[in-house]
C-alpha positions in Angstrom: -32.6 30.3 58.4 -31.2 29.0 61.7 -28.8 26.1 61.5 -31.2 24.1 63.6 -34.9 24.7 63.2 -37.0 24.4 66.4 -40.3 22.6 66.8 -42.9 25.3 67.0 -46.3 23.7 66.4 -49.2 26.0 65.4 -52.3 25.6 67.5 -54.8 27.7 65.6 -57.2 24.8 65.3 -57.6 21.5 67.1 -55.7 18.6 65.7 -57.5 15.9 63.9 -56.9 12.2 64.4 -53.5 10.6 63.5 -53.2 9.0 60.1 -50.5 6.4 59.5 -48.8 5.4 56.3 -45.8 3.2 55.6 -44.2 5.9 53.5 -44.6 9.7 53.6 -43.3 11.5 50.5 -42.6 15.2 51.0 -43.4 17.2 47.8 -45.2 16.6 44.6 -42.7 18.0 42.2 -40.6 16.1 39.7 -38.9 14.0 42.4 -42.0 13.3 44.5 -44.2 12.1 41.5 -41.4 10.0 40.1 -40.7 8.4 43.5 -44.4 7.6 44.0 -44.4 5.8 40.6 -41.4 3.6 41.6 -42.8 2.9 45.0 -46.1 1.7 43.5 -44.2 -0.5 41.0 -41.5 -1.9 43.3 -43.3 -2.0 46.7 -47.0 -2.4 45.9 -47.7 -3.5 49.4 -46.7 -0.2 51.0 -49.2 2.5 51.8 -48.1 6.0 51.1 -49.1 9.7 51.0 -47.6 12.7 49.3 -47.8 16.0 51.2 -47.5 19.1 49.0 -47.5 22.7 50.1 -48.7 24.2 46.8 -52.1 24.0 45.3 -51.0 21.6 42.6 -48.2 19.3 41.5 -45.1 20.5 39.7 -42.8 22.2 42.2 -40.5 24.6 40.3 -42.7 24.4 37.2 -45.7 25.6 39.2 -44.1 28.2 41.5 -42.0 30.0 38.9 -44.1 32.3 36.7 -41.6 34.5 35.0 -41.7 35.0 31.2 -40.4 32.2 29.0 -39.8 29.7 31.9 -38.3 26.5 30.4 -36.0 23.7 31.2 -32.2 24.2 31.0 -31.5 20.6 30.4 -33.0 18.2 27.8 -36.3 16.5 28.6 -35.2 13.2 27.2 -33.1 12.8 30.3 -35.0 15.2 32.6 -38.1 13.2 31.8 -38.5 9.9 33.7 -36.9 6.7 32.3 -40.3 5.0 32.3 -42.2 7.5 30.2 -40.9 8.7 26.8 -40.6 12.4 26.1 -41.8 13.1 22.6 -41.4 16.9 22.3 -38.5 19.3 21.8 -35.6 18.7 24.1 -35.9 22.1 25.8 -39.4 22.4 27.0 -41.7 25.1 28.6 -43.1 24.8 32.1 -46.5 24.2 30.6 -45.2 21.2 28.5 -43.4 19.8 31.6 -46.5 20.1 33.7 -48.6 18.4 31.0 -46.1 15.5 31.0 -46.2 15.2 34.8 -50.0 15.3 34.8 -50.0 12.4 32.4 -47.7 10.4 34.7 -50.1 11.1 37.7 -53.2 10.2 35.7 -51.8 7.1 34.0 -50.5 5.7 37.3 -53.4 6.7 39.6 -51.1 8.8 41.8 -53.6 11.6 42.3 -55.5 9.9 45.2 -52.3 9.8 47.2 -51.5 13.6 47.0 -52.7 16.0 49.7 -52.3 19.5 48.3 -52.0 22.7 50.5 -50.5 20.6 53.3 -47.5 22.4 54.8 -45.2 20.3 57.1 -44.0 22.1 60.2 -42.0 19.5 62.0 -41.0 15.8 62.0 -39.8 13.8 65.0 -38.4 10.3 65.1 -39.1 8.0 68.1 -36.7 5.0 68.5 -39.1 3.6 71.0 -41.9 3.3 68.4 -39.7 3.2 65.3 -41.9 5.9 63.8 -41.8 9.4 62.4 -44.5 11.8 63.6 -45.1 14.6 61.2 -47.1 17.7 62.1 -48.7 19.6 59.2 -51.2 22.3 58.5 -54.0 22.2 55.9 -53.5 25.7 54.5 -57.0 25.7 53.1 -58.8 25.1 56.4 -56.1 25.9 59.0 -56.6 22.4 60.5 -53.5 21.0 62.3 -52.9 17.4 61.2 -50.7 14.6 62.5 -49.3 11.8 60.4 -47.1 8.9 61.4 -45.0 6.9 59.0 -42.3 4.2 59.0 -40.2 6.0 56.4 -39.8 9.6 55.3 -38.9 10.2 51.6 -37.8 13.8 51.2 -38.5 15.0 47.6 -39.0 18.8 48.3 -35.9 19.9 46.5 -33.1 22.1 47.9 -34.2 25.8 47.6 -36.8 28.0 49.3 -39.8 28.4 47.0 -41.3 31.3 48.9 -38.5 33.8 48.1 -35.4 34.1 45.9 -32.0 35.5 46.8 -31.5 39.2 46.2 -28.3 40.9 47.5 -28.6 44.0 49.7 -27.4 46.8 47.5 -27.1 50.3 48.8 -30.1 52.6 48.4 -32.4 50.0 47.0 -35.3 51.8 48.8 -34.7 54.9 46.7 -35.5 53.1 43.4 -38.9 54.3 42.1 -39.4 51.7 39.4 -40.6 48.1 39.7 -38.2 45.7 41.4 -39.0 42.0 40.9 -37.3 38.7 41.5 -38.2 36.0 38.9 -39.1 33.5 41.7 -41.9 35.8 42.9 -43.0 37.3 39.5 -46.1 39.4 39.9 -49.1 38.4 37.8 -49.8 40.7 34.9 -46.6 42.7 35.1 -46.7 44.9 32.0 -43.2 45.4 30.4 -44.4 46.3 26.9 -42.4 49.3 25.7 -40.5 49.5 29.0 -36.7 49.7 29.7 -35.8 46.5 31.5 -32.7 45.8 33.4 -32.0 42.1 34.3 -29.3 41.7 37.0 -27.6 38.3 36.6 -26.4 36.0 33.8 -27.4 32.5 34.8 -30.0 30.2 33.3 -32.9 32.4 34.6 -31.5 35.6 33.0 -30.9 33.7 29.8 -34.5 32.6 29.7 -36.2 35.9 30.8 -34.2 38.2 28.4 -35.2 36.6 25.1 -38.8 36.2 26.3 -39.1 39.9 27.2 -37.0 41.5 24.5 -39.6 41.4 21.7 -42.1 43.5 23.6 -39.8 45.6 25.9 -38.3 48.8 24.5 -34.9 47.3 25.4 -33.5 44.7 27.8 -30.1 45.0 29.4 -28.3 42.1 31.1 -26.1 43.4 33.9 -23.5 40.9 35.1 -20.7 41.1 37.5 -18.8 38.4 35.6 -19.5 36.3 32.5 -21.1 32.8 32.4 -20.6 30.0 29.9 -23.5 29.0 27.6 -24.1 26.4 25.0 -26.2 27.6 22.1 -27.7 25.1 19.7 -30.7 23.9 17.8 -33.7 22.9 20.0 -33.8 19.4 18.5 -32.0 16.0 18.7 -31.0 14.8 15.3 -31.1 11.1 16.1 -34.6 11.5 17.6 -35.9 13.1 14.4 -34.2 10.4 12.2 -35.7 7.6 14.2 -39.2 9.2 14.1 -38.9 9.5 10.4 -38.3 5.7 10.3 -41.4 5.3 12.5 -39.5 3.6 15.3 -41.5 3.0 18.5 -41.3 6.0 20.9 -40.1 3.8 23.8 -37.1 2.7 21.7 -36.4 6.3 20.7 -36.6 7.4 24.3 -34.0 4.8 25.4 -31.7 5.4 22.4 -31.8 9.2 22.7 -31.1 9.1 26.4 -28.1 6.9 25.9 -26.8 9.2 23.2 -27.3 12.3 25.3 -25.7 10.8 28.3 -22.7 9.5 26.3 -22.2 13.0 24.9 -22.6 14.6 28.4 -20.0 12.2 29.9 -17.6 13.0 27.1 -18.2 16.8 27.5 -17.6 16.6 31.3 -14.4 14.6 30.7 -13.2 17.1 28.2 -13.9 20.1 30.5 -11.5 18.5 33.0 -8.9 17.2 30.5 -9.1 19.5 27.5 -10.2 22.7 29.3 -8.7 25.2 26.8 -10.2 23.4 23.8 -13.7 23.2 25.3 -13.5 26.9 26.3 -12.5 27.8 22.7 -15.5 25.8 21.4 -18.0 27.4 23.7 -16.8 30.9 23.0 -16.7 30.2 19.3 -20.4 29.1 19.3 -21.3 32.5 20.9 -19.1 34.4 18.4 -21.0 32.7 15.6 -24.1 34.5 16.7 -22.6 37.9 17.7 -20.0 38.3 15.0 -16.2 38.9 15.1 -16.5 42.5 16.3 -18.4 41.8 19.5 -16.4 41.9 22.7 -16.6 38.2 23.6 -13.6 38.5 25.9 -15.3 41.0 28.2 -18.9 39.8 28.2 -18.8 36.0 27.6 -15.4 34.7 28.8 -15.6 33.5 32.4 -12.7 33.4 34.8 -13.4 29.8 35.8 -13.0 26.6 33.8 -16.1 25.1 32.1 -18.5 23.1 34.3 -17.3 24.6 37.7 -20.8 26.1 37.5 -23.9 24.9 35.6 -23.9 25.7 31.9 -27.3 26.7 30.5 -28.3 25.5 27.0 -29.6 28.4 24.8 -32.2 26.8 22.4 -31.8 28.1 18.9 -29.5 30.8 20.3 -32.4 33.0 21.2 -30.5 35.0 23.8 -27.7 35.8 21.3 -30.2 36.6 18.6 -31.8 39.2 20.8 -28.4 40.8 21.5 -27.4 40.7 17.8 -30.8 42.4 16.9 -30.2 45.3 19.2 -33.2 44.5 21.4 -31.0 43.3 24.2 -27.5 44.2 25.4 -24.9 43.1 28.0 -23.1 45.3 30.5 -20.3 43.7 32.6 -19.8 45.8 35.7 -20.6 46.0 39.4 -23.4 47.9 41.1 -22.3 50.7 43.3 -25.8 51.6 44.5 -29.4 52.0 43.3 -30.7 55.4 42.2 -34.1 56.9 41.8 -34.1 55.8 38.1 -32.0 52.7 38.1 -28.5 51.7 39.2 -25.2 53.4 39.4 -22.3 51.2 38.4 -18.8 51.3 39.9 -17.6 52.6 36.5 -19.7 55.7 37.1 -22.3 54.9 34.4 -25.9 54.9 35.4 -28.4 52.4 33.9 -31.9 53.6 33.9 -34.8 51.2 33.9 -38.5 51.1 34.4 -38.3 47.5 35.7 -35.3 45.8 37.4 -35.3 42.0 37.5 -33.0 40.5 40.1 -32.1 37.1 38.5 -29.6 36.6 41.3 -30.3 33.1 42.3 -32.1 31.4 45.2 -31.8 30.5 48.8 -30.6 27.0 49.6 -33.1 25.4 51.9 -32.2 22.2 53.9 -35.1 19.8 54.0 -37.8 22.3 53.3 -37.2 24.3 56.5 -38.9 21.5 58.4 -37.8 21.3 62.1 -36.5 17.8 62.8 -36.0 15.9 66.1 -34.4 12.6 66.8 -35.6 11.1 70.1 -36.4 14.5 71.5 -33.2 16.2 70.4 -33.2 18.9 67.6 -31.4 17.7 64.5 -28.8 19.9 62.9 -28.1 18.5 59.4 -24.7 20.0 59.3 -23.7 17.6 62.1 -24.5 14.6 60.0 -22.4 12.8 57.3 -24.1 11.8 54.1 -24.2 8.3 52.6 -24.3 8.8 48.8 -26.0 12.1 49.3 -29.3 10.4 50.1 -29.1 9.1 53.7 -27.5 10.6 56.8 -25.7 9.3 59.9 -27.9 9.4 63.0 -31.1 9.9 61.0 -33.1 6.6 60.7 -35.6 5.7 58.0 -35.2 8.7 55.8 -33.9 9.4 52.3 -33.4 12.6 50.4 -33.6 13.1 46.6 -30.8 15.6 45.6 -30.3 15.5 41.9 -27.4 16.3 39.6 -25.9 19.6 38.5 -24.1 18.3 35.4 -26.8 16.0 34.3 -30.6 16.1 34.6 -32.0 16.1 38.1 -34.5 13.3 37.3 -31.8 10.8 36.5 -31.1 10.7 40.3 -34.8 10.6 41.1 -35.1 7.3 39.3 -31.8 6.1 40.8 -32.7 7.0 44.4 -36.1 5.4 44.0 -34.5 2.1 43.0 -32.2 2.4 46.1 -35.0 3.2 48.5 -37.4 0.6 47.2 -34.6 -2.1 47.3 -33.8 -1.0 50.9 -37.5 -1.2 51.9 -37.8 -4.6 50.5 -34.6 -5.7 52.1 -35.8 -4.4 55.5 -39.0 -6.4 55.0 -37.1 -9.6 54.3 -34.9 -9.1 57.4 -37.9 -8.2 59.6 -36.2 -4.8 60.3 -38.2 -1.8 61.4 -35.4 0.7 61.5 -32.3 1.4 59.4 -29.7 4.1 59.7 -26.2 4.6 58.2 -23.2 4.7 60.4 -19.5 5.1 59.8 -17.6 1.8 59.8 -14.4 1.5 61.8 -12.3 2.1 58.7 -14.2 5.4 58.1 -13.9 7.0 61.5 -10.5 8.5 61.1 -11.3 10.1 57.7 -11.3 13.9 57.4 -14.8 15.3 57.5 -15.3 17.6 54.5 -17.9 20.1 53.3 -20.9 18.7 51.2 -19.2 19.5 47.9 -15.6 20.4 46.8 -15.7 24.1 45.8 -12.9 23.3 43.3 -15.3 21.0 41.5 -18.5 22.9 41.6 -19.1 26.3 43.2 -22.3 28.2 42.4 -23.2 31.1 44.7 -26.2 29.5 46.2 -24.2 26.5 47.2 -21.3 28.5 48.7 -23.8 30.7 50.6 -25.5 27.8 52.2 -22.7 25.3 52.7 -22.9 25.6 56.5 -26.4 24.2 56.4 -25.6 21.1 54.5 -24.4 17.7 55.8 -20.7 16.7 55.6 -18.9 14.1 53.5 -15.9 11.9 53.5 -13.4 11.5 50.7 -14.9 8.1 49.9 -17.4 7.3 47.1 -20.1 6.0 49.4 -19.8 8.9 51.9 -20.5 11.7 49.5 -22.8 12.9 46.7 -20.2 12.8 44.0 -22.4 14.5 41.3 -21.0 11.9 38.9 -24.0 10.2 37.3 -21.8 8.2 35.0 -20.1 6.5 38.0 -23.1 6.3 40.3 -25.3 4.6 37.7 -23.1 1.6 38.0 -22.2 1.8 41.7 -25.5 2.6 43.5 -27.4 -0.3 42.0 -24.7 -2.6 43.3 -25.1 -1.3 46.9 -24.6 -4.1 49.5 -27.4 -3.5 52.0 -25.8 -5.9 54.4 -22.6 -3.8 54.5 -21.6 -2.6 58.0 -22.6 0.9 57.0 -26.2 -0.1 57.3 -27.4 -0.7 60.9 -30.8 -2.4 61.2 -33.0 -2.8 64.3 -36.1 -5.0 64.7 
């Protein structure tokens, strides 16, 4: 993707009339649906529409079709704060979609969603204090124009249409089936087949135990190890409270607080008691694989815990598959592909009928939508972020970018409160436009990348860092990824601070 997308507007069919809404929400995934709920509750006078490219709601949980797809964080905190989650903490895509569907139905959100509507570009006019959004109805080819007072970007941060696959030598010579989990082909038959999964992140940890029972064998090939947290797919306190027939709303709130307390303590210990945490994580893996398994080689990362996301392994299913012999791990690097599989740098060849490249995704800034501000193309990398949700020089727009060390949806709820409070504040002031700007005391601060690589450095973030906005080393001018601090700070935002510039 180019650093700055350009406005190229399709003209396959004539444009229909312009539709205007107070708020335009981009995306009907977990963020868009949650944001719509809060908008209805906190700003009931605002008209809004949700434009969604896919045929239905759900985002990730709709587009990803690979075997075993499930959450890698607990649903008590991944679920919305306003609707209790009553199932197991680690849930399947089907269960998550059912939950989201209930939210849409219970809150009459469906009439506001336009499916199969792909946004091509968005331009802001300071003369009119309006966003103009050009979209295509993918079902009919009709070109549509919307205007809105405020854009709420809930489309996520990776490209749904394609995953990231490195360019290995001689990939074209491989005669088997090569598939990326993000574009899993319908009806792929892996029964009795030799399967090679390249990668060791959350997706690999999900696909391998799902495929292992039916495949002849599944091999996980990793360049370097990853931390995992195996455990029972249940929350003890939730089960105890249900036994006592406590109301689910109470259980939801209590369990969320317990989980968040535990997560905060774990994050602290990863920084302050690194060796002890590392020993505990590796000990949990060893409990499944036994004392003779080479934990040092295959499951001991070079980085400290929490510098990359740690996937929870429900009921230890990945390790049970390895212990049973149905799955195995190879830690090595690929030299090149061969006709039958891959040749490793060690000289060993791994043969496979199917190769799954669970190698991550492509970071995508604002859904690859081309933006203009008063006729000038917008390069997001030239902006500085306010709290990871607004951007200097970009009026009347907010972005939902969730957490890596806590559930994404925690920030969906938090950003929604922020945006709705801001919208109501603008109404009270009679303001039509708001943007964030550096205050005099901010202007000499060093401009830094979106996130500190010493703090969090997954491959997809490092590959796409040049696309992302910048930050300052101040709490309000960065996305700190620290839910436990932000949950107290963001609700106390002073919208009359000099960082907010309003216009009538």
